[in-house]
C-alpha angles and dihedrals in degrees: 000000000000117000120210121195123205111175095175103046117185138194105226112212122187122192117196117204134173094243130357109228116174113231094021136104114251133204108221114224099191137005120205123189127187138158111270138198129091096261092052090051088054090049092051092052092048090049091052088051090055095248121145106249138167122198120210136172142106123310134169144171130005094314092052092047091050092049091050093048091052093051113103097196128081112272143188108189128172114232117230131190095239125083117258113237128259126214113208123197123186113198135176095190096264102053139015138208120203134203119195119197117216097242132225133314110242120210125222089247092053091049091050090051090052093049088054092049092046093050090056093048093048089059090068099034128103094198134008123214117199113190143170141005129328122247120231115283095028109116115256089236091055094119091047088056093048094046089050093052091051093047091053087060096041092245114146117238131210112199122196111176139100145219124027095344088059094047093049090050096052094077089055089063109241111200094225134013122185113204123170120216094275092048090050087054092050092050092048091052095046093044090056097044111106093218092057091044092052090047090052090052091051089050091050093248125141120259103252090223095209117192116264122257095033105090117111127201121282112313121256130208117310120261128177093218122053126191087259089056093051100049114006095156094051092072130063124258100031096132101117091244131119120274129213121261090256091064094063097057121160112276125249121253091255096055113124126218089253090052091049091047090052091048092053093045093051095043089086132247094294093063094042088053090052091053092046092050088053089057090048089052087053091057112280112125095206130016118204104194117197117218096183112230089358090070132236139304124215116203110187140159089259101046149309126269137178130201133176139175114271090243138003113288117214121205142069112340093189108117096012090116091051090053089052089052090051090054091049092050091050091048092051091047090057093040094239123170120261098250088058094043093049094049091049091049091053093046093049095045090050090051089050091058087063092055121090097231143027115272093037135087139187103258096197091050090046092058090049093049091048088066095042104046121078133168122243120207114230 
């Protein structure tokens, strides 16, 4: 059984209208509700693949109850007093506007109850997937705690988060982390910041020791699609080859996280490997770096591999990363080798781009991509 953890569950609500006009009343044509949160997307993909999966996390209120009732997989959530968040998207078919609620406040007692529930579930799990943001009240080292519990029981962990929760978790030794280019940039910045480094020392964590000249400006909000992901061939230097040292200059003070993510993505495989190795030095055993339509890079203790779709795939990239995580978790559960795991992750994420919503994938396209995608050792 694969266990997925979603601490900040959402009820995703999509309104479809004829035309979105700010300041006007709208007649909604259709309303679609589905369970949201990265870990639940992973669970839905695993369920569609026929893999045994249990989803756990924190839910509360009417929104949480509705999200749980819509979930097709087995689940073992902990009920909290606060109301789970809703994400509302209004779309007219050509554009979309989103509204993200802040989410619940979790008490110390509720967190302790979840840790107890999680510990019991880990005892019967083959792999644990930890995905997404943390709700208010949950300690910033929550993922470090959960990774540690799994490691004590020799259960592999796949961690897909960003910012401080990711940095705190590195010292606990997650088996796999899956940053995209922007998240790599965030980690490089935070790993170099003296305040974060001093905090890590106080917490007894290792200094990540990131290479110089790679830290961007302060990180912005997480997105699954960076500018490099959206249009990699529209900018110079995206050839997958190594760049010279002059091309990875220190960023300006005004550089955004998206700009820094683009800079890392376009620096070529050599620089991405350098960033990934820094995260491995900080504690991650394997770094699976997403390069958007240019595929993925696996940096492990045993080698480095790259895989990409045979051709650009147009569609909806939302949830492609969650599908990749599902493939990785399945590969670890069956003890496959990394070249096979990486190729499957790229094939499944490409098939997810062709699906209309996160947590789904085009099964016919997936079978086709499975034959077309291979991993190349670097």
